[in-house]
C-alpha positions in Angstrom: -10.0 7.6 -21.1 -9.5 8.8 -17.6 -7.0 11.4 -16.3 -5.4 9.9 -13.2 -2.7 11.2 -10.9 -0.5 8.8 -9.0 1.2 10.3 -6.0 4.2 8.1 -5.5 5.6 6.3 -8.6 7.8 3.9 -6.7 7.8 0.1 -6.5 4.1 -0.2 -7.0 3.1 3.2 -8.4 5.4 3.0 -11.4 4.3 -0.3 -12.9 0.7 0.6 -12.0 1.0 3.8 -14.0 2.4 1.9 -17.0 -0.5 -0.6 -16.8 -3.1 2.1 -16.6 -1.6 3.8 -19.7 -1.8 0.5 -21.6 -5.5 0.5 -20.8 -5.9 3.9 -22.4 -5.6 6.3 -19.4 -3.6 9.4 -19.2 -1.3 9.4 -16.1 0.3 12.1 -14.1 3.0 10.6 -11.9 5.0 12.1 -9.1 8.5 11.4 -7.7 10.7 13.1 -5.1 13.8 12.4 -7.2 14.8 14.6 -10.2 16.8 11.7 -11.6 13.6 9.8 -12.0 11.7 12.4 -14.0 13.2 11.3 -17.4 12.4 7.6 -16.5 8.7 8.5 -16.0 8.6 10.6 -19.2 10.1 7.7 -21.2 7.3 5.5 -19.9 4.8 8.1 -21.2 3.9 9.2 -17.7 3.5 12.9 -17.3 6.3 13.5 -14.7 6.1 15.8 -11.7 8.5 16.5 -8.9 6.3 16.6 -5.8 7.4 16.7 -2.2 5.2 16.5 0.9 6.5 17.9 4.1 5.0 18.7 7.5 5.6 22.4 6.7 3.9 22.3 3.3 3.6 20.9 -0.2 5.6 21.8 -3.3 4.0 24.2 -5.7 4.0 21.6 -8.4 1.1 19.8 -6.7 -1.4 22.1 -8.3 -0.4 21.2 -11.9 0.0 17.5 -10.8 -3.6 17.4 -9.7 -5.0 19.7 -12.5 -7.5 18.1 -14.8 -7.3 14.7 -13.1 -10.6 13.2 -11.8 -8.9 10.3 -9.8 -6.0 10.5 -7.4 -4.1 7.4 -6.1 -2.0 8.0 -3.0 0.8 5.4 -2.7 3.4 6.9 -0.3 4.6 5.0 2.8 4.7 6.7 6.2 8.3 7.6 7.1 9.3 6.3 10.5 11.8 8.9 11.2 10.8 12.5 12.0 12.8 15.4 13.0 13.0 13.9 16.5 13.7 10.2 15.9 13.3 9.4 19.6 9.7 10.8 19.7 7.2 8.3 18.4 4.4 10.9 18.6 6.5 13.3 16.5 7.0 10.8 13.7 3.3 10.0 13.7 2.3 13.6 13.6 4.6 14.5 10.8 3.0 11.9 8.4 -0.5 13.0 9.3 0.5 16.6 8.8 1.7 15.8 5.3 -1.8 14.4 4.5 -3.4 17.4 6.2 -1.3 19.7 4.0 -2.3 17.8 0.9 -6.0 17.8 1.4 -6.7 21.5 0.7 -5.0 21.1 -2.7 -7.2 18.1 -3.5 -10.3 20.0 -2.5 -9.4 22.8 -4.9 -8.7 20.5 -7.8 -11.0 18.4 -10.0 -10.3 15.3 -8.1 -13.6 13.5 -7.4 -12.3 10.0 -6.5 -9.4 9.0 -4.3 -7.7 5.7 -3.6 -5.5 5.4 -0.6 -3.0 2.5 -0.5 -2.8 1.4 3.1 -1.8 -1.8 4.9 -3.3 -4.6 6.9 -0.9 -3.5 9.7 -3.7 -1.3 10.9 -5.3 -4.4 12.4 -2.3 -5.2 14.7 -1.6 -8.8 15.9 -5.2 -10.0 16.2 -6.0 -13.7 16.2 -8.5 -15.2 13.9 -10.1 -14.2 10.6 -9.7 -10.5 9.9 -12.3 -8.8 7.7 -13.1 -5.2 6.8 -15.5 -5.2 9.8 -12.7 -5.9 12.2 -11.9 -2.9 14.4 -8.4 -1.7 13.6 -5.9 -1.9 16.5 -2.5 -1.0 15.1 0.6 -1.8 17.2 3.4 -0.6 14.9 4.1 3.1 14.3 3.5 2.8 10.6 0.1 1.1 11.2 -0.9 4.0 13.5 0.1 6.6 11.0 -1.8 4.9 8.2 -5.0 4.5 10.2 -5.0 8.2 11.1 -4.4 9.1 7.4 -7.3 6.8 6.4 -9.6 8.6 8.7 -8.6 12.1 7.5 -9.3 11.2 3.9 -12.5 9.1 4.5 -14.3 11.8 6.4 -13.7 14.4 3.8 -16.9 15.1 1.9 -15.2 16.8 -1.1 -14.2 13.6 -2.7 -15.0 9.8 -2.4 -12.3 7.7 -0.9 -11.6 4.0 -1.1 -9.1 2.5 1.3 -7.1 -0.4 0.0 -5.2 -2.4 2.7 -2.5 -4.6 1.3 -0.9 -7.5 3.1 2.8 -8.2 2.8 4.0 -7.0 -0.7 5.9 -9.4 -2.8 7.2 -9.4 -6.4 9.9 -10.8 -8.7 12.4 -8.4 -7.2 11.0 -8.4 -3.7 10.6 -11.4 -1.4 10.7 -11.4 2.4 12.6 -14.7 2.5 15.7 -12.8 1.5 15.6 -10.9 4.8 14.8 -13.9 6.9 17.3 -16.3 5.4 19.8 -17.6 8.0 18.1 -15.8 10.9 17.4 -17.7 14.1 14.8 -17.7 16.8 12.2 -16.2 14.5 8.8 -15.7 16.1 5.4 -17.1 15.2 6.4 -20.3 13.3 2.7 -21.4 13.0 1.4 -18.0 12.0 -0.3 -17.9 8.6 1.4 -15.8 5.9 -0.7 -12.9 4.5 1.0 -11.9 1.3 0.0 -10.3 -2.0 1.9 -10.1 -5.3 2.6 -6.9 -7.1 0.6 -8.1 -10.1 -2.5 -8.6 -8.0 -2.1 -5.2 -6.4 -2.1 -3.6 -9.8 -5.1 -5.6 -11.1 -7.1 -4.9 -8.0 -6.5 -1.1 -8.2 -7.5 -1.2 -11.9 -10.7 -3.2 -11.0 -11.7 -0.6 -8.4 -11.3 2.2 -10.9 -13.0 0.4 -13.8 -15.9 -0.7 -11.6 -16.2 2.6 -9.7 -16.1 1.1 -6.3 -15.7 4.2 -4.1 -16.4 4.9 -0.5 -15.2 1.4 0.4 -12.7 -0.4 2.5 -10.9 -3.5 1.0 -8.4 -6.0 2.4 -6.2 -7.4 -0.3 -4.3 -10.6 0.6 -4.0 -13.7 -1.6 -6.1 -16.6 -0.3 -3.0 -18.6 0.4 -2.0 -19.0 4.1 0.6 -21.7 4.9 2.5 -21.3 8.1 5.5 -19.0 8.3 7.8 -21.8 9.0 6.5 -24.0 6.2 6.4 -21.2 3.6 9.7 -19.5 4.3 11.6 -22.8 4.7 10.4 -23.9 1.3 11.2 -20.5 -0.3 14.6 -20.5 1.2 15.3 -23.9 -0.4 13.9 -22.7 -3.8 16.2 -19.6 -3.7 19.2 -21.6 -2.4 19.4 -19.6 0.8 20.3 -20.5 4.3 17.2 -21.8 6.0 15.6 -19.6 8.6 15.2 -21.1 12.1 12.0 -20.6 14.1 11.4 -20.8 17.8 8.4 -22.7 19.0 8.7 -20.9 22.3 8.1 -17.5 20.6 4.6 -16.1 20.5 2.2 -17.5 17.9 -0.3 -15.1 16.4 -2.7 -16.9 14.1 -4.1 -14.0 12.0 -5.7 -14.6 8.6 -6.6 -11.6 6.5 -9.7 -12.4 4.5 -10.1 -11.0 1.0 -13.6 -12.4 0.4 -15.0 -8.9 0.0 -12.7 -8.1 -2.9 -13.5 -11.5 -4.4 -17.2 -10.9 -4.1 -17.7 -7.2 -4.7 -15.1 -6.9 -7.5 -15.7 -10.5 -8.7 -11.9 -10.7 -8.5 -9.9 -13.9 -8.8 -6.3 -13.7 -7.5 -3.8 -14.3 -10.3 -0.8 -15.1 -8.0 -1.9 -17.5 -5.2 1.2 -19.7 -4.7 4.5 -17.7 -4.8 
């Protein structure tokens, strides 16, 4: 049995915690909402109210990390800082949160760390994207994540694996719901790069079980129809208004490769066509 702390028991972290408990692990789980504490406790997750701010970290972080050997960080960068008009400010605030967290990790028993990141760190590159591709983020969240990755990876007090997920999808979360009925959508011929929540959980568990640390992994299902083909079909399946794409809009043909995960972890994606 392993003692694991999951910082961020949200859409992915909560079901991940439950799955890891099923596999015999003890889980400390954090939330920023007091209302969620009893929900975590009911799921047999040791609940902690933990907040990360640019000014500091809540005192509960010490107990949250205590006795755990593995830390999973699954918190998205917030795109609004104190000065919403200052892009550098929003970026700095997220990085400062990670900087404030690191000393507590160093003083704890954490030996291994898994940081949930995103393939947005690669930007809109054309062609096949592997872990050897040099990141070139264009979005603010991508820039924040890349800086956070670097902070954690270079720290010699613990071993860090970076896991870059593609577009997240699940039974209660599908991007077609946001695209339905919209017009003049860009990149009709661009391949989709998605991953199901179930695969996210299984991959994280495989990394922990196989002790694959000090690694970078891209995680996207090997299923890449065009945006127009895929979202048109999904809109029909969900009885939604069909999205309309513009052939005149830019066409980025980026395919995220997950061959490393398939080879190193011997992982076969469970949810390929969804």
